C-alpha positions as CSV (number, residue, x, y, z in Angstrom):
1,M,48.2,-124.0,159.0
2,N,49.7,-127.1,157.3
3,W,53.3,-127.5,155.9
4,K,52.4,-126.8,152.3
5,L,50.8,-123.3,153.2
6,I,53.6,-122.3,155.5
7,T,55.9,-123.2,152.8
8,L,54.2,-121.4,149.9
9,V,53.8,-118.2,152.3
10,L,57.6,-118.3,153.1
11,V,58.3,-118.6,149.2
12,L,56.0,-115.8,148.6
13,L,57.6,-113.5,151.4
14,G,61.0,-114.2,150.2
15,F,60.5,-113.7,146.5
16,S,58.5,-110.6,147.5
17,A,61.4,-109.3,149.3
18,L,63.7,-110.1,146.4
19,S,61.4,-108.4,143.8
20,A,61.0,-105.2,145.9
21,Y,64.7,-105.0,146.2
22,S,65.1,-105.6,142.4
23,M,62.4,-103.0,141.7
24,V,64.2,-100.5,143.8
25,Q,67.5,-101.0,142.3
26,V,66.5,-101.0,138.4
27,G,62.6,-100.6,138.1
28,Y,60.1,-102.7,136.3
29,L,61.6,-102.1,132.9
30,G,65.0,-102.5,134.1
31,I,64.2,-106.2,135.2
32,W,63.1,-106.8,131.5
33,K,66.0,-105.0,130.1
34,A,68.3,-107.1,132.1
35,G,66.6,-110.3,131.0
36,M,67.5,-109.1,127.2
37,A,70.9,-107.9,127.9
38,N,72.8,-111.2,126.5
39,P,72.0,-114.5,125.2
40,G,72.4,-116.1,128.7
41,A,69.9,-113.7,130.4
42,L,67.6,-114.0,127.3
43,Q,67.5,-117.8,127.8
44,I,66.8,-117.5,131.6
45,L,63.9,-115.1,130.4
46,A,62.3,-117.4,127.9
47,D,62.5,-120.2,130.2
48,V,60.6,-118.2,132.8
49,V,58.0,-117.1,130.1
50,I,57.6,-120.8,129.2
51,V,57.1,-121.8,132.8
52,C,54.7,-119.1,133.4
53,C,52.5,-120.1,130.2
54,L,52.7,-123.5,131.4
55,A,51.4,-122.5,135.1
56,I,48.6,-120.4,133.5
57,A,47.4,-123.4,131.5
58,W,47.5,-125.6,134.7
59,M,45.6,-122.8,136.7
60,V,42.9,-122.4,133.9
61,Q,42.2,-126.2,134.1
62,D,42.4,-126.5,137.9
63,A,40.1,-123.4,138.4
64,R,37.6,-124.9,136.0
65,H,37.7,-128.2,137.8
66,R,37.2,-126.3,141.2
67,G,34.7,-123.7,140.0
68,V,36.8,-120.8,140.9
69,A,37.6,-117.5,138.9
70,V,41.3,-117.7,137.4
71,W,41.5,-114.3,135.7
72,P,43.0,-112.5,138.5
73,Y,45.7,-115.0,138.8
74,V,46.2,-115.1,135.2
75,L,46.6,-111.3,135.0
76,I,49.0,-111.4,137.9
77,T,51.2,-113.9,136.1
78,L,51.1,-112.0,133.0
79,T,52.3,-108.7,134.6
80,A,54.3,-110.1,137.7
81,G,55.3,-113.7,136.9
82,S,55.5,-116.3,139.4
83,F,53.4,-114.1,142.0
84,G,50.4,-115.4,140.0
85,P,50.9,-119.2,140.5
86,L,52.0,-118.7,144.0
87,L,49.1,-116.6,145.0
88,Y,46.8,-119.3,143.3
89,L,48.4,-122.1,145.1
90,I,48.2,-120.3,148.5
91,R,44.3,-119.7,147.8
92,R,44.1,-123.4,146.8
93,E,45.6,-124.7,149.8
94,W,43.8,-122.3,152.1
95,V,40.4,-123.2,150.6
96,T,41.5,-127.1,150.8
97,R,42.3,-126.5,154.3
98,D,39.0,-124.8,155.2
99,A,37.0,-127.4,153.4
100,S,38.6,-130.5,155.3
101,R,37.6,-129.0,158.6
102,P,34.8,-130.7,160.3
103,V,31.7,-128.6,160.8
104,P,30.6,-128.1,164.3
105,Q,27.3,-129.8,165.2
106,Y,24.9,-127.8,167.3
107,G,21.9,-129.1,169.2
């Protein structure tokens, strides 16, 4: 495992723990309600939505270039935010890692 993959997995695990805690405390809709509670929270929510849209645009372009299906990651991004791009980057790094391994020569 390379440092990029390790970092991405650690970020995913940490964010998963935070998201699970938040879901237990306030629920899925409660997270959205909190994002609309006041102008400051709404600004942060709008910022996250903008960044997720930019991430979707990048994932679509990158997936076309690599010839992979992007729709699962777009769907995850639309429903769960950063999880989509994080999972896409982990998959991308994993595939890149496998492709760079030398193929064993037999015979």
